KEVEX-602182 format. One line per 2 residues: number of its first residue (from 0); for each residue x, y, z of C-alpha. Coordinates in Angstrom, 2 decimals. Layout:
N
NUM	X:Y:Z ~ ...
//
This chain:
508
0	-12.52:-23.65:-65.74 ~ -12.50:-21.69:-62.13
2	-11.75:-23.36:-59.04 ~ -15.11:-22.74:-56.73
4	-14.72:-20.61:-53.48 ~ -17.08:-21.96:-50.80
6	-17.58:-19.11:-48.16 ~ -17.30:-19.57:-44.77
8	-20.15:-20.31:-42.55 ~ -21.01:-18.12:-39.70
10	-20.20:-20.86:-37.75 ~ -17.16:-21.31:-38.80
12	-15.98:-17.82:-38.92 ~ -16.94:-17.45:-35.09
14	-14.66:-20.60:-34.48 ~ -11.75:-18.97:-36.22
16	-12.13:-15.64:-34.51 ~ -12.34:-17.28:-30.56
18	-9.15:-19.21:-31.68 ~ -7.50:-15.87:-32.71
20	-8.83:-14.49:-29.61 ~ -7.09:-17.38:-27.29
22	-4.11:-17.58:-29.25 ~ -3.84:-13.79:-28.49
24	-4.47:-14.34:-24.87 ~ -2.04:-17.50:-24.68
26	1.42:-15.49:-26.13 ~ 0.57:-12.08:-24.41
28	0.18:-11.25:-21.00 ~ -0.58:-7.81:-22.30
30	-3.66:-8.97:-23.35 ~ -4.83:-11.06:-20.53
32	-4.37:-8.10:-18.20 ~ -6.49:-5.99:-20.28
34	-9.07:-8.50:-20.26 ~ -9.42:-8.16:-16.93
36	-8.89:-4.34:-16.54 ~ -11.92:-4.40:-18.99
38	-13.98:-6.98:-16.72 ~ -12.65:-4.51:-13.33
40	-13.89:-1.15:-15.03 ~ -17.25:-2.52:-16.43
42	-17.83:-3.85:-12.61 ~ -16.65:-0.69:-10.44
44	-16.99:1.98:-12.93 ~ -20.18:2.87:-11.90
46	-19.54:3.71:-7.88 ~ -16.64:6.00:-9.24
48	-16.78:9.39:-7.45 ~ -19.42:7.96:-5.28
50	-17.53:9.08:-2.00 ~ -20.63:7.49:0.30
52	-20.33:4.06:-1.19 ~ -18.29:2.55:1.70
54	-18.08:3.93:5.15 ~ -14.53:2.58:5.96
56	-12.37:3.66:3.27 ~ -14.00:7.27:3.90
58	-12.43:7.28:6.74 ~ -9.13:5.95:5.56
60	-9.10:8.59:3.01 ~ -9.78:10.99:5.81
62	-7.23:9.98:7.75 ~ -4.50:9.69:5.37
64	-5.58:13.75:4.34 ~ -5.38:14.62:7.96
66	-1.77:13.00:8.18 ~ -0.61:15.14:5.47
68	-1.88:18.21:7.92 ~ 0.75:17.00:10.29
70	-1.88:14.78:12.51 ~ -0.18:12.15:13.86
72	-1.91:8.76:13.31 ~ -2.79:6.70:17.18
74	-2.41:10.66:18.58 ~ -3.86:13.02:16.96
76	-6.58:11.58:14.78 ~ -7.15:7.13:16.34
78	-7.91:4.00:15.11 ~ -6.68:0.25:15.65
80	-5.04:-0.35:11.78 ~ -1.44:-0.74:10.95
82	-0.11:2.58:9.61 ~ 0.49:1.03:6.09
84	-3.03:1.21:5.03 ~ -3.47:5.01:5.84
86	0.26:6.46:4.48 ~ -1.64:4.37:1.10
88	-4.38:6.76:1.28 ~ -2.19:9.30:2.31
90	0.26:9.28:-0.65 ~ -2.90:8.55:-3.25
92	-4.37:12.40:-1.71 ~ -0.63:13.50:-2.17
94	-1.32:13.16:-6.51 ~ -4.74:13.71:-6.51
96	-7.35:14.96:-3.43 ~ -10.36:13.46:-5.42
98	-12.17:10.48:-4.21 ~ -12.01:9.23:-7.52
100	-8.13:8.77:-7.19 ~ -8.24:6.41:-4.07
102	-10.93:4.11:-6.42 ~ -9.13:4.35:-9.36
104	-5.99:3.04:-7.06 ~ -7.78:0.47:-5.31
106	-9.39:-0.62:-8.81 ~ -5.46:-1.11:-9.55
108	-4.55:-2.93:-6.67 ~ -7.89:-5.66:-7.33
110	-6.69:-5.66:-11.12 ~ -3.15:-6.73:-9.65
112	-4.50:-9.62:-7.82 ~ -6.34:-10.76:-10.65
114	-3.62:-10.77:-12.62 ~ -1.82:-12.52:-10.23
116	-4.11:-15.43:-9.84 ~ -4.68:-15.86:-13.33
118	-0.42:-16.40:-13.69 ~ -0.75:-18.67:-10.48
120	-3.65:-20.80:-12.17 ~ -2.11:-21.07:-15.53
122	0.75:-23.32:-13.48 ~ -2.37:-25.76:-13.01
124	-5.13:-24.75:-15.81 ~ -5.10:-23.30:-19.56
126	-5.20:-19.58:-20.12 ~ -8.73:-18.76:-20.82
128	-9.96:-20.96:-17.71 ~ -7.11:-19.08:-15.79
130	-8.47:-15.51:-16.64 ~ -11.92:-17.09:-15.55
132	-10.57:-17.25:-12.09 ~ -9.19:-13.61:-12.46
134	-12.63:-12.48:-13.47 ~ -14.27:-14.12:-10.86
136	-11.79:-12.69:-8.31 ~ -12.85:-9.35:-9.34
138	-16.53:-10.13:-8.96 ~ -16.54:-11.72:-5.89
140	-14.59:-8.55:-3.93 ~ -17.69:-6.69:-4.95
142	-19.76:-9.62:-2.95 ~ -17.66:-9.50:-0.50
144	-17.61:-5.43:0.52 ~ -13.84:-5.00:-1.77
146	-16.04:-2.91:-4.43 ~ -13.85:0.14:-3.66
148	-10.94:1.06:-1.29 ~ -11.53:-1.68:1.80
150	-8.53:-2.79:3.37 ~ -8.26:-6.32:2.07
152	-8.25:-5.09:-1.64 ~ -4.96:-3.81:-1.07
154	-3.16:-6.33:0.95 ~ -4.49:-9.04:-0.10
156	-2.64:-8.61:-3.73 ~ 0.49:-8.36:-1.63
158	-0.23:-11.53:-0.51 ~ -1.18:-12.85:-3.83
160	2.47:-11.36:-4.93 ~ 3.76:-13.64:-2.05
162	1.72:-16.88:-2.64 ~ 3.48:-16.63:-6.41
164	6.97:-15.88:-5.42 ~ 7.06:-19.16:-3.16
166	5.11:-20.89:-6.34 ~ 7.58:-20.00:-8.55
168	10.89:-20.90:-6.51 ~ 9.34:-24.00:-5.61
170	12.30:-26.20:-7.49 ~ 14.73:-23.69:-5.93
172	13.56:-24.52:-2.33 ~ 13.77:-27.73:-2.73
174	17.43:-27.56:-3.69 ~ 18.01:-25.93:-0.19
176	18.04:-22.27:-1.87 ~ 16.16:-18.67:-1.91
178	16.35:-15.85:-4.46 ~ 15.39:-11.92:-4.36
180	12.28:-13.00:-6.17 ~ 11.29:-15.15:-3.09
182	12.70:-12.21:-0.41 ~ 10.58:-10.08:-2.02
184	7.54:-12.14:-2.14 ~ 8.13:-12.37:1.85
186	8.79:-8.53:2.02 ~ 5.09:-7.99:0.42
188	3.62:-10.75:3.01 ~ 5.21:-8.58:6.01
190	4.10:-5.33:4.31 ~ 0.38:-7.13:4.02
192	0.80:-7.41:7.90 ~ 1.53:-3.24:7.97
194	-2.04:-2.95:6.26 ~ -3.89:-5.48:9.08
196	-2.72:-7.00:11.63 ~ -4.74:-10.11:10.39
198	-2.92:-10.79:7.54 ~ 0.09:-12.26:10.10
200	-1.73:-15.51:10.45 ~ -1.26:-16.33:6.34
202	2.50:-14.57:6.73 ~ 3.05:-16.68:9.13
204	2.01:-20.15:7.17 ~ 3.76:-18.83:4.04
206	6.52:-18.85:6.73 ~ 6.02:-22.51:7.72
208	6.05:-23.32:4.34 ~ 9.24:-21.94:2.91
210	10.42:-23.55:6.13 ~ 9.77:-26.70:5.57
212	10.58:-27.05:2.15 ~ 13.70:-25.89:3.04
214	14.09:-28.50:5.47 ~ 13.11:-31.01:2.66
216	16.03:-30.06:0.38 ~ 18.45:-31.81:3.11
218	20.43:-28.92:2.52 ~ 22.97:-28.24:5.54
220	20.90:-26.73:9.03 ~ 23.39:-23.40:8.94
222	22.60:-22.49:5.43 ~ 18.34:-23.47:6.34
224	18.79:-21.73:9.34 ~ 20.10:-18.39:7.69
226	17.71:-18.33:4.84 ~ 14.77:-18.36:7.40
228	16.60:-15.88:9.14 ~ 16.64:-13.67:6.26
230	13.39:-14.20:5.31 ~ 11.69:-13.45:8.81
232	13.66:-10.85:9.09 ~ 12.30:-9.06:5.66
234	8.69:-9.93:7.09 ~ 8.90:-8.26:10.08
236	10.71:-5.12:9.20 ~ 7.64:-3.10:8.44
238	6.16:-3.40:11.72 ~ 9.70:-3.17:13.06
240	10.34:-0.09:11.70 ~ 7.24:1.26:12.83
242	7.44:0.73:16.36 ~ 10.88:2.08:16.16
244	9.70:5.01:14.66 ~ 6.83:5.40:17.24
246	9.76:4.76:20.03 ~ 11.86:7.54:18.70
248	8.73:10.23:18.57 ~ 7.71:9.50:22.10
250	4.65:7.93:21.38 ~ 5.23:3.87:21.13
252	2.55:3.81:24.33 ~ -0.13:5.03:22.20
254	0.84:2.82:19.39 ~ 0.90:-0.28:21.73
256	-2.52:0.87:22.67 ~ -4.17:0.79:19.47
258	-2.53:-1.71:17.68 ~ -2.46:-4.10:20.87
260	-4.75:-3.40:23.44 ~ -7.87:-1.58:21.75
262	-8.27:-4.98:20.09 ~ -8.25:-6.81:23.14
264	-10.55:-4.33:25.20 ~ -13.52:-4.06:22.92
266	-16.48:-5.79:23.65 ~ -16.65:-8.39:20.71
268	-20.09:-10.92:19.90 ~ -20.78:-13.63:21.97
270	-19.69:-17.36:20.76 ~ -22.75:-17.81:19.60
272	-23.02:-15.38:17.25 ~ -19.56:-15.16:15.82
274	-20.51:-18.88:15.19 ~ -23.90:-17.69:13.21
276	-21.79:-14.72:11.63 ~ -18.88:-17.50:10.29
278	-21.54:-20.31:8.87 ~ -23.18:-17.16:6.98
280	-19.53:-16.10:5.72 ~ -19.24:-19.67:4.80
282	-22.73:-19.64:3.27 ~ -22.07:-16.77:1.08
284	-18.52:-18.56:-0.27 ~ -20.85:-21.64:-1.31
286	-19.75:-21.37:-4.93 ~ -16.00:-20.72:-5.10
288	-15.81:-23.31:-2.63 ~ -17.17:-26.09:-4.21
290	-15.60:-24.50:-7.54 ~ -12.37:-25.21:-5.64
292	-13.07:-28.37:-4.39 ~ -14.57:-29.57:-7.43
294	-11.11:-29.16:-9.21 ~ -8.84:-30.46:-6.40
296	-10.80:-33.57:-7.30 ~ -10.74:-33.63:-10.99
298	-7.36:-32.59:-11.29 ~ -4.86:-34.68:-12.88
300	-1.72:-32.93:-11.56 ~ 1.91:-34.22:-12.62
302	4.46:-34.33:-9.02 ~ 5.81:-31.25:-10.37
304	2.51:-29.49:-9.52 ~ 0.97:-31.00:-6.67
306	3.31:-28.87:-4.45 ~ 1.34:-25.98:-5.65
308	-2.06:-27.44:-5.91 ~ -1.19:-28.98:-1.81
310	-0.15:-25.01:-0.76 ~ -3.49:-23.56:-2.51
312	-5.74:-26.13:-0.29 ~ -3.28:-25.10:2.77
314	-3.62:-21.30:1.87 ~ -7.52:-21.50:1.86
316	-7.72:-23.63:4.70 ~ -5.76:-21.45:6.82
318	-7.22:-18.57:5.63 ~ -10.89:-20.03:6.47
320	-8.82:-20.68:10.17 ~ -8.27:-17.16:10.07
322	-11.64:-16.03:9.51 ~ -13.04:-18.74:12.48
324	-10.62:-17.02:15.07 ~ -11.38:-13.31:14.64
326	-13.00:-12.04:17.87 ~ -16.07:-10.36:15.29
328	-16.48:-11.18:12.04 ~ -17.60:-9.22:8.79
330	-18.36:-9.64:5.09 ~ -15.12:-8.33:4.21
332	-13.22:-10.68:6.31 ~ -13.57:-13.26:4.06
334	-11.62:-11.78:0.74 ~ -8.02:-13.25:1.79
336	-10.07:-16.58:1.49 ~ -11.02:-15.88:-2.30
338	-7.78:-16.41:-4.04 ~ -6.83:-19.52:-3.32
340	-9.95:-20.57:-3.84 ~ -10.12:-18.60:-7.64
342	-7.00:-20.15:-8.24 ~ -8.41:-24.01:-7.69
344	-11.63:-23.25:-9.38 ~ -9.68:-22.51:-12.71
346	-9.51:-26.80:-12.92 ~ -13.15:-26.72:-12.66
348	-13.89:-23.79:-15.63 ~ -11.83:-25.23:-17.54
350	-14.50:-28.18:-17.85 ~ -16.19:-26.46:-21.03
352	-19.89:-26.67:-20.66 ~ -20.53:-26.75:-16.92
354	-17.10:-25.23:-16.24 ~ -18.20:-22.13:-18.28
356	-21.85:-22.32:-16.97 ~ -20.59:-22.48:-13.42
358	-18.43:-19.61:-14.01 ~ -21.18:-17.72:-15.36
360	-23.27:-18.19:-12.31 ~ -20.76:-17.36:-9.65
362	-20.03:-13.66:-12.02 ~ -23.71:-12.93:-11.92
364	-24.58:-13.83:-8.28 ~ -21.63:-12.05:-7.03
366	-22.42:-8.66:-9.32 ~ -25.89:-8.84:-8.20
368	-24.94:-9.03:-4.29 ~ -22.10:-6.55:-4.99
370	-24.63:-3.79:-6.01 ~ -22.19:-1.94:-7.81
372	-24.35:-2.35:-10.88 ~ -27.34:-1.50:-9.82
374	-27.43:1.32:-11.88 ~ -30.47:3.17:-10.58
376	-29.93:2.95:-6.94 ~ -25.91:4.30:-8.15
378	-27.51:7.08:-10.29 ~ -29.71:8.13:-6.85
380	-26.46:8.82:-4.84 ~ -24.49:10.43:-7.54
382	-27.29:13.00:-6.94 ~ -28.07:12.68:-3.84
384	-24.53:12.83:-1.99 ~ -23.80:16.32:-2.95
386	-27.08:17.84:-2.11 ~ -26.24:17.06:1.56
388	-22.56:18.44:1.16 ~ -23.84:21.55:-0.51
390	-25.92:22.30:2.40 ~ -23.84:21.48:5.11
392	-20.99:23.73:3.73 ~ -23.82:26.27:3.33
394	-24.74:25.64:6.78 ~ -21.71:25.74:8.44
396	-19.35:29.13:7.90 ~ -17.12:28.33:10.78
398	-16.37:24.35:9.81 ~ -17.40:23.29:13.45
400	-18.78:20.30:11.78 ~ -20.12:17.03:14.42
402	-20.83:13.94:12.16 ~ -22.74:11.64:14.02
404	-23.44:8.78:12.05 ~ -21.23:6.81:8.99
406	-20.57:10.20:5.96 ~ -17.44:10.26:7.85
408	-15.81:11.83:4.84 ~ -18.09:15.25:5.28
410	-14.97:16.45:7.15 ~ -12.96:16.23:4.18
412	-15.14:17.67:1.59 ~ -17.03:20.39:3.66
414	-13.28:21.33:4.37 ~ -13.91:20.87:8.47
416	-11.40:19.45:10.80 ~ -12.82:16.61:12.87
418	-13.28:17.77:16.50 ~ -11.38:15.04:18.29
420	-9.09:12.61:17.30 ~ -12.14:9.97:17.56
422	-13.02:10.46:14.32 ~ -14.76:7.54:13.25
424	-18.00:8.03:14.48 ~ -18.72:4.24:16.07
426	-16.05:5.46:18.27 ~ -18.11:7.89:20.16
428	-21.30:6.15:20.24 ~ -20.84:2.31:19.96
430	-20.96:0.93:23.27 ~ -18.54:-1.92:22.06
432	-16.27:0.80:21.88 ~ -16.37:1.57:25.17
434	-12.79:2.57:26.87 ~ -10.99:0.20:23.97
436	-9.45:3.30:22.78 ~ -7.25:4.53:25.58
438	-8.93:7.77:25.29 ~ -11.55:8.50:27.74
440	-15.01:8.86:24.96 ~ -17.19:10.46:27.59
442	-14.99:12.94:28.27 ~ -14.21:13.42:24.63
444	-17.47:14.08:24.01 ~ -17.86:16.27:27.20
446	-15.60:18.26:25.68 ~ -16.93:18.42:21.60
448	-19.96:19.57:23.09 ~ -18.45:22.21:25.09
450	-17.06:23.43:21.95 ~ -20.31:23.83:20.36
452	-20.13:22.76:16.94 ~ -22.67:24.88:14.28
454	-23.77:21.70:12.52 ~ -24.33:17.69:13.27
456	-25.11:15.39:10.81 ~ -27.23:12.49:12.43
458	-27.79:9.19:10.75 ~ -31.25:8.12:11.32
460	-31.07:5.28:12.86 ~ -27.92:5.27:14.59
462	-26.60:1.41:13.79 ~ -24.86:0.41:16.69
464	-26.17:-2.15:19.43 ~ -25.15:-2.09:22.05
466	-24.70:1.84:22.45 ~ -22.45:4.43:24.38
468	-25.64:5.85:26.68 ~ -23.46:8.54:28.11
470	-22.58:9.70:25.01 ~ -25.56:9.52:23.25
472	-27.56:10.88:26.20 ~ -25.43:13.57:25.41
474	-26.06:14.57:22.35 ~ -29.77:14.14:22.39
476	-29.44:16.76:24.97 ~ -27.21:19.16:22.71
478	-29.52:18.44:19.86 ~ -31.95:20.92:21.62
480	-30.50:23.60:21.30 ~ -30.03:23.41:17.66
482	-32.46:26.15:15.74 ~ -33.02:23.73:12.17
484	-33.10:20.58:10.87 ~ -33.41:19.25:7.37
486	-33.57:15.29:6.43 ~ -31.82:14.02:3.85
488	-31.28:10.27:1.97 ~ -28.01:9.29:0.66
490	-26.99:5.95:-0.53 ~ -24.32:3.43:0.33
492	-23.36:-0.47:-0.93 ~ -26.66:-1.37:0.97
494	-29.31:1.57:-0.04 ~ -30.80:4.53:1.31
496	-29.20:6.19:4.76 ~ -31.46:8.49:6.69
498	-29.46:11.55:7.37 ~ -31.17:14.81:9.63
500	-28.88:17.84:9.67 ~ -29.00:20.14:12.74
502	-27.66:23.82:12.35 ~ -27.42:26.74:14.50
504	-26.40:24.79:17.08 ~ -25.17:25.45:20.46
506	-27.18:29.02:20.20 ~ -30.59:27.94:22.56
//
């Protein structure tokens, strides 16, 4: 008599498929990385090739290109961030000059950061909720202005690497030892400072935490001191090399002006305005903050896990305090807060029903507010920007262009050279920047106008308060010499931008 075979139900098939997928993820870090990469490409892919998505990364790419052409940073082209950011964009441009190149490179950095978060989270949670933490980070990057090549997209990955090096070596530190992994981790934290000065606050916290662990080991004082000196040396090395190089080429004053004095000299938000901005940032972090706190409360951690959890909580607190201490606060400043919050949230995501629901809500809200999957706007952006570039290129035969607004990458796309070192337009028209660069921006504006740019691209309206009254008045007077103007609308991550292109200028 033949045996009766009971067919598998659809539910059983789904359970088996799910179990096989989980088993694959648990045994293969490559499978985990693939999941994160696929999500990153889905979340960011619609913006690829869209050069106007964010104004800051346009400028970083412009500076990188100018450096490849021989310009000296802080002398021939000016900004106040450290050099590693611009060297990164210069290196990418060596491989490919396209916008897609730096967008893909930034996506790889974001994926690496999310993978680091997943690996950290696996120390307190399972594989699947840890992957959810990495996906949450990728989604939140877009929510907080990191959907493309913003500075924190690069240096936060380095801080995640440093955090992993510390957490993975806690047992070693308790015995009073360090190894090459920990040295490389502190070197990564130091390199992060060479991308953005504010990373020094977290870097300092990492150093203090490691020092405290070494002291707690009760090792000999000489051993502790020698190890702390070594770690501190590799952390400060990138900036030490930077200062040494500028001293050697005779431009140390310009470096000091850019990295230090300019950050103290510019006009900043009032204390009340800064407080309101900070509250807005905290409000935007509502879900990841809540999930991290819930993860902390519900975590039943054995003694071996507690130092790692304490480290994550302290890291989150230091990152929040760092943002609160900034003279100005912008949305993307919150990105360094995300890694420890996402790691702690993994514990909450591990709670099957409510954790999964919370994860889904976080990702959906982050994607909506990140605007990367606002496909109608992204489609308009891809069509509108080339029209502006083609028009400017056709009406600027001598490539004498002045961009008076945010789309500064027009200089690269049209083959024009910025008319002076203050190539980021707000440095000329924002009143907050008056006198901050060490370059007389009024005299610089007078020189630019005397050179008679053929074409001026003016953003309408100019997004600045207060404005540099003298330079705005000079620009208005010069625009009266332009014979033609045409209006365009291009799109960034916030929507439409009005642009007026004045051509045949300086001929009246």
